[in-house]
N, C-alpha and C positions, 0 to 999 in steps of 0.2 A: 524091500519091505507093500504091502499091497497096497494101490490107490483106493482112497472113498472115492462114490460115487460123483458124479460131477450133477446140475440140474443143464441139461441145454437147449435151447428153440431152435427148433428148426426151419424154416422164411422160407419159401416155395411155393410160386401156384402150381406147381404141375400137383393135387394131390395126390398120384401114386407112387411119384417120387418122394413127396414129403412119410409119406405115411412108411412108408417101405427102411424111407431112411431112421425115422418116429421110432420103429419094429428091432431092428440094428441096434439100435443104442442101449432099448432096453432090455436088448438077451446080450448087452455087454455092464448091463449093469448100473447105470447108466438111467436118471429120471427124465427124458426129454418126453415133449409140446410139439408141434409138431402148427403153421400158423401160414395163413396162405394167400394173403395181398399183407403190405402195408398197414391198414386199421391194423385188420389181427392182429400183429406183428408188434407196431410200439403197444396192444393194447396186453398181451398176452407178455411182453417184458415186462412189465411195469406187477404182473402179480405173480409171474413163477421170478424174475430177479434170474435169468438164469445167469452157470458159470461160462459156459458156452454158449454164443451163437451161431450157424451155421448157415447163411445165407448164400441162398440162389441168386447173383445177380440178374436173370433175363434179359429179357428179352433189350428194358430198357436203363441198359447199363450204369447210364444217368441216374433214375433212379435207385436204383442199389445201389451205387454208390451215395446216393446223396442217405436211401436211408439208415446206412452205420453209425449218420450223425444224429438222427435224432435217438434211434437203439442204442448209445453213448448216455443218450441224456438219461434215459427210463434204466439203467440199470451201466451203471461208471462200470465197471467192476472186470462185468467180462472183456474177458474173450474174442475176438471176432473172428468169423475163419468161410472165406469165398469161396461158393462153388459157378464153373462159369465153366462155359460151350467156345464163350468168345475168348477166338483166338492169337489176337493184337494185341502188337510187340509191346504195347504199353501199357496191359493190365493186369499184371503183377505190378507197375513200377503207381500205378494212378488206385488201386486195388488198400496199395500198403500207403500211399496218401492219404486215404479215407481211414487208415487207422484200421484194415486187416491187419490179425494177425500172419495167415497163414492164404494160400489158395490155391485150391485144387483144380482140373484142368476139368473139365467129364469128359469123357463119366469114368470117375473117380474107384478105385478099388478098394473093397471091405475092407485089408489095408490101409489104401489110403489114410481112408476117414478115418478108422480106429486109433489111430498114431495122429494123425493132429490132434483132437477130439480128447487123446488121453493127454499130448504132450501139451495143451493151452490147461485143459483139468490142470495137472499137475500143475503147470501156472502161477495160479489162482488162488490155491491149494494151499503151493509155499510160500504164498504172499497173507494167507489166515495167519 
């Protein structure tokens, strides 16, 4: 059975990374939009009502993890996937505690990115 496309919000302060990820997601059939800041993310989350949020934890991990709480208020059914270059041993635990379903380490391959989005998209669709 073919999976339906999902709405995906990509949050990354690096515009090139965000825009490239959006293009990949659109090529795979998803509706995707980029947000480049926390304020932009919360605004777009309310309008898009995404099924999946790909969130780069960025340089300030506390800010990235805190943003997860705010995004959950704007789109409570959305599945959160963290993308990070951080390699601290507790990053996965901290991300899971903040509500992330998955943590992808940078650089995430297109295959891993697609697998993560498709898995979380299917989970949202199964609940609908």
